[in-house]
N, C-alpha and C positions, 0 to 999 in steps of 0.2 A: 210132673215135678215131684222131687223129694220133699218130704215134710221138714226135714232138717238138713242143712248142708253147710259147708264152709266152716267145720269144726276146727279150731286151732288154739294154741295156748302160748302166751309169751310172759316173761322168759321161759324157756325150756331148754337146759334144766334150769331149776330155781335154787338159789342158795338162802335157805331160810333163816340163816344167822343174820343176814342183812336187814337193816331197819327199814321201815316205810314200804314204799312201792316196790323196791328191788327185791324185797324178801317174800314176796308173793307172786303167784302166777294168775294171770287172767285168761280164763277159758272163754273163748267167743264162739258163736255159733248164730247161724241164720235160720229162722223158721219162715215157712211158706204159708203159715196160717197160725191162729192163736192155738196153742197146745198146751196140755199138761206135760210138764217136764220134770223128770226125775234124773238126777246127776249123782251117781254113785262112783266113789273113789275107792279102789281096792288095792291091795298090796299084791305082790306076785305070788304069794300063797292063796290067794283068793279071799282073804279077809276083808269085810267092809271096813274102811277106815273113817270115811265121812260120807254123808249123804245130804243132798240139798234137793228140796221139792218145790216146784213152782206151779201155781194155779194157772189154768187157761186164761190168757189175756193180761195176767199180772207181769211184772218186771221179771224176766226169765222165761216166761211162758207166752210172749206176745209176737205178733207178726212182724217180721223184720229182724234186724240184728239184735242180739242180746249178749250179755256178758256176766260171768260169774267170777269173783274173786276167791282163790283159795289161798289161804296163810300156811299151808304145811301143816295144820294142826288136825288131829283126830277128834272124834266125837267127845272125848274127855278134857279137850283143850290142851293136850300135850303135843309137842312137835314130833311128827313121825321120823323114822330112822332114814338115814340116806339110802337111796336105791331107786329103783324103778316102781311106778305106780301106774295103774290103769284107770283112766276115768271112762265111764260108761254114761253116755247121755241118751236117754230114752224119750222121745217125743210122742205123745198120742193126741189125736184130734178126730172129729167125725170122719176124717178123710183116710184115717188108718194111722199105723204107728211106724217108728223107725228107729233103730238103735246104731248109734255110731260110737266107736271106741277110739281112744287116743291114749299115748304113753306120756307120762310126765317124769322126768328125772329129778330127784332131790339130791343136791350135793351140799354138804356142810361137814 
């Protein structure tokens, strides 16, 4: 069984100009073991826009369904430009590691 599966995000694309829940995208994934998780969001040039890290067994790194909310902001707290972004989710546990990629569209 894969360490991480069922990676999706909603809404996609997301309009970050909207307030509240509609202006964010929720990235969901399921872990088959407690794992260290690093989620990195890149622009299409390959630059890191935002990174989230979750320790083994914490929210974001626990067995079962997990979710992370991205508000469309970069590490400096500014909204990213419209366009396509890649989210790379890497999960690592004693059972091994697995990387899954997803595309996120930002419209505004």
